[in-house]
C-alpha positions in Angstrom: -10.4 -56.9 -18.2 -10.0 -53.2 -18.9 -11.2 -50.6 -16.2 -14.5 -49.6 -17.7 -15.7 -53.1 -17.8 -14.5 -53.8 -14.2 -16.5 -50.7 -13.3 -19.7 -51.6 -15.6 -19.5 -55.0 -13.4 -19.2 -53.4 -10.1 -22.4 -51.3 -11.0 -24.1 -54.5 -12.0 -23.0 -56.5 -9.0 -24.1 -53.6 -6.5 -27.4 -52.9 -8.6 -31.0 -52.7 -7.4 -32.0 -56.4 -6.0 -35.4 -57.4 -5.9 -36.7 -54.0 -7.0 -35.2 -52.0 -4.1 -33.9 -48.5 -4.8 -32.3 -45.5 -2.8 -35.2 -43.4 -1.4 -34.2 -40.7 -3.7 -35.0 -42.7 -6.5 -38.8 -43.8 -5.5 -40.3 -41.5 -7.8 -37.9 -41.6 -10.8 -39.2 -43.1 -14.4 -39.3 -46.7 -14.4 -38.0 -47.2 -18.0 -35.3 -48.5 -19.8 -33.9 -45.1 -21.2 -33.9 -43.8 -17.5 -32.0 -46.6 -16.3 -29.4 -46.4 -18.9 -28.9 -42.9 -18.6 -28.3 -43.5 -14.8 -26.1 -46.3 -15.1 -23.9 -44.1 -17.7 -23.5 -41.4 -15.3 -22.5 -43.6 -12.5 -20.1 -45.3 -14.7 -18.5 -42.2 -15.9 -18.2 -40.6 -12.3 -16.7 -44.2 -11.2 -14.0 -43.6 -14.3 -13.2 -40.4 -13.1 -12.7 -41.7 -9.5 -10.2 -44.2 -10.9 -8.3 -42.0 -13.6 -8.1 -39.2 -11.0 -7.4 -41.0 -7.4 -10.2 -39.2 -6.2 -10.9 -41.8 -3.1 -7.3 -41.7 -2.0 -7.3 -40.9 1.7 -11.1 -39.2 1.2 -13.3 -39.4 4.3 -15.7 -36.6 4.3 -17.0 -34.5 1.1 -18.4 -31.0 1.1 -21.1 -31.1 -2.1 -21.5 -27.6 -3.5 -25.2 -27.4 -4.2 -26.4 -24.5 -6.1 -29.8 -25.2 -6.9 -29.0 -25.8 -10.4 -29.4 -29.3 -12.4 -25.9 -30.2 -12.4 -25.3 -30.0 -8.6 -28.5 -31.8 -7.9 -27.5 -34.8 -10.3 -24.0 -34.7 -8.6 -25.6 -35.0 -5.0 -28.2 -37.6 -6.2 -25.5 -39.8 -8.0 -23.0 -39.2 -5.3 -25.8 -40.7 -3.0 -26.7 -43.6 -5.3 -23.1 -44.8 -5.5 -22.8 -44.4 -1.3 -25.9 -46.3 -1.1 -24.6 -48.9 -3.6 -21.4 -49.2 -1.3 -19.0 -48.0 -4.0 -18.6 -44.6 -2.4 -17.1 -44.8 1.4 -17.2 -41.4 2.3 -19.4 -39.2 4.4 -21.2 -36.6 2.3 -22.4 -33.3 3.5 -24.4 -31.0 1.2 -23.8 -27.5 1.4 -25.6 -24.3 -0.4 -24.1 -20.6 0.1 -27.0 -18.5 -0.1 -25.3 -15.1 -1.7 -28.1 -12.6 -0.9 -29.6 -12.6 -4.4 -33.0 -10.9 -4.5 -36.1 -13.0 -4.4 -33.8 -16.2 -4.1 -36.3 -19.3 -2.5 -34.7 -19.7 0.8 -36.9 -22.4 1.8 -36.5 -24.7 -1.3 -32.9 -26.2 -0.6 -33.1 -26.7 3.2 -36.8 -28.3 2.5 -35.5 -30.6 -0.3 -32.6 -31.5 1.6 -34.4 -32.4 4.9 -37.0 -34.6 2.9 -34.3 -37.0 1.2 -32.5 -37.2 4.6 -29.1 -35.6 3.7 -27.2 -33.6 6.1 -26.5 -30.1 5.1 -25.4 -26.5 6.1 -27.0 -23.3 4.7 -24.5 -20.6 4.8 -25.7 -16.9 4.2 -23.2 -14.3 2.9 -24.2 -11.3 1.0 -21.6 -11.5 -1.9 -24.4 -10.4 -4.5 -24.1 -6.6 -3.1 -20.5 -7.0 -3.1 -20.3 -8.3 -7.1 -22.9 -5.4 -7.9 -20.6 -2.8 -6.1 -17.4 -3.6 -7.7 -18.4 -4.9 -11.0 -18.7 -1.9 -13.7 -22.4 -1.6 -15.2 -22.3 -4.0 -18.5 -19.3 -6.4 -17.0 -19.9 -9.9 -16.3 -20.4 -10.9 -12.7 -19.1 -14.7 -13.4 -15.6 -14.1 -12.3 -15.8 -12.5 -9.1 -19.0 -14.0 -7.8 -17.4 -17.4 -8.2 -14.2 -16.4 -6.6 -16.3 -15.0 -3.9 -18.2 -18.3 -3.4 -15.4 -20.4 -3.7 -13.4 -18.8 -0.8 -16.4 -19.3 1.4 -17.0 -23.1 0.4 -13.4 -23.6 1.4 -13.8 -22.0 4.7 -17.0 -24.0 5.5 -15.3 -27.1 4.1 -12.5 -26.8 6.7 -15.0 -25.6 9.4 -16.9 -29.0 8.8 -13.8 -31.0 8.9 -14.2 -32.1 4.9 -10.8 -33.0 3.1 -12.5 -32.5 -0.3 -15.1 -29.8 -2.0 -16.8 -31.5 -4.6 -18.4 -29.5 -7.3 -20.9 -30.4 -10.3 -18.9 -29.1 -13.1 -19.1 -31.5 -16.2 -17.5 -32.2 -19.6 -19.1 -28.8 -21.2 -17.9 -26.6 -18.3 -14.4 -28.1 -19.0 -14.2 -27.6 -22.4 -15.7 -24.2 -22.2 -12.9 -23.3 -19.7 -10.5 -24.5 -22.2 -11.6 -22.3 -25.0 -12.0 -19.4 -22.8 -8.6 -19.7 -22.0 -7.4 -20.5 -25.2 -9.3 -17.6 -27.3 -9.2 -15.0 -24.4 -6.5 -15.6 -21.7 -3.7 -17.0 -24.5 -2.9 -20.3 -22.5 -4.1 -23.8 -22.7 -5.7 -24.6 -19.4 -8.8 -25.8 -18.2 -10.8 -27.2 -15.2 -9.1 -30.1 -13.8 -10.7 -32.8 -12.4 -9.0 -32.9 -9.2 -7.2 -29.8 -7.7 -5.3 -29.1 -4.4 -6.0 -25.6 -3.1 -3.3 -22.8 -2.7 -2.9 -23.5 1.2 -2.3 -27.5 0.4 -5.0 -28.7 2.9 -8.2 -29.3 0.4 -8.9 -31.0 -2.4 -11.0 -29.8 -5.1 -13.1 -32.8 -7.0 -15.3 -32.5 -9.9 -16.5 -36.0 -10.8 -18.7 -35.2 -13.5 -15.8 -34.3 -15.7 -16.9 -37.0 -18.1 -20.4 -36.8 -18.0 -22.3 -34.5 -20.7 -24.4 -31.7 -19.9 -27.0 -32.9 -21.8 -27.0 -36.3 -19.9 -27.1 -34.0 -16.9 -30.0 -32.0 -18.1 -32.4 -35.3 -19.1 -31.5 -36.7 -15.7 -32.5 -33.8 -13.5 -35.8 -33.3 -15.6 -36.5 -36.8 -15.2 -35.5 -36.9 -11.2 -37.7 -33.7 -11.4 -35.5 -31.6 -9.0 -36.7 -28.1 -7.7 -34.4 -26.2 -9.8 -33.4 -22.6 -8.5 -32.4 -20.1 -11.4 -29.5 -18.0 -10.9 -30.6 -14.2 -11.3 -27.2 -12.8 -11.2 -24.9 -14.3 -13.8 -27.6 -15.7 -15.5 -29.4 -12.5 -16.0 -26.5 -11.4 -18.3 -26.5 -11.8 -22.0 -23.4 -12.0 -24.0 -21.2 -13.6 -21.7 -17.9 -15.3 -23.2 -18.9 -18.6 -21.7 -22.2 -18.4 -23.6 -20.3 -17.7 -26.7 -18.1 -20.7 -26.5 -21.1 -23.0 -25.3 -22.9 -21.9 -29.0 -19.4 -22.8 -30.6 -19.0 -26.1 -29.4 -22.6 -26.8 -30.0 -22.3 -25.8 -33.4 -19.1 -27.8 -34.0 -21.2 -30.9 -32.3 -24.2 -30.5 -34.6 -21.8 -30.6 -37.9 -19.4 -33.2 -36.5 -21.2 -35.2 -33.8 -18.6 -36.9 -31.3 -16.3 -34.0 -31.4 -17.0 -33.1 -27.7 -15.7 -36.4 -26.6 -12.8 -36.1 -28.8 -11.8 -33.1 -27.4 -12.1 -34.3 -24.0 -9.7 -37.1 -24.7 -7.3 -34.4 -26.3 -7.0 -32.6 -22.7 -6.1 -36.2 -21.4 -3.3 -36.8 -24.2 -0.8 -33.9 -24.1 2.5 -33.8 -25.8 5.0 -31.0 -24.9 7.4 -31.8 -27.2 4.9 -30.8 -30.2 3.5 -27.5 -28.4 5.6 -24.4 -27.9 6.0 -24.0 -24.2 9.9 -24.2 -23.4 9.1 -24.6 -19.7 7.6 -27.6 -20.1 10.3 -29.2 -22.7 13.6 -28.6 -23.2 13.7 -27.4 -26.8 17.2 -25.7 -26.3 18.7 -28.9 -25.1 17.5 -30.6 -28.0 20.1 -31.6 -30.4 20.4 -33.4 -33.5 22.0 -37.3 -32.9 19.7 -37.8 -29.5 16.9 -40.2 -29.5 13.7 -38.3 -30.6 11.2 -37.6 -27.9 8.3 -40.2 -28.5 4.8 -38.6 -29.6 2.1 -39.6 -27.0 
């Protein structure tokens, strides 16, 4: 039996018995379509756990919670897996209040308290720093994300966590790849598992195989109290938006291409690219056994 089938069986074995569900899902739709969506997302997360060894030595995770659909969905699905006995780690949700004007400070702590999730709300006015440092008309995302990530790294260590878990999904990974491809001149994306520069904290992206459209449907069905971003979310013409539009157009014209592109990122053949640091082209001589294509 393959890994995907094993995961599906585990989910069925640990499935809701006698109509009992996690309290978070008490008001979720009772429908075949929602149940299939939920199980699909859980299966994809479990596959990411297996493929990238996300559970090796992990005991305590800090979940970055922005108030957007993806981070809400990530938290809910991880809680579901934890409740099913399939995620043996402690979870702590963390929101970094970055000082954005009109940010509704009560929504996240009220929500997390209501569903009984341990959490930490941290205030750091990175909004003013970004507005001061970034020239008018330039995009805020890069500096904003660096400041946010640095604070989350710090908080994770203060909370005794061995991993920071983020809600980036399939489209985030593909968009980042094409941004680097078109604008950075390199082949790179968001890895599903990353060790920070200090070597003392893992960064995990369990939604790596999950489609953004599925996450949006899940969030709508769960009626999460979404908080919009008034900083980068207020800017038009971002490079990432252009990549998102390009990928959406490709998917409309050739359905299934996003999944194909994601699979391509997992099947890299260095001997068929142009990077002499990854493959010894200079040492390749006639008469040798040709490298196998992956």
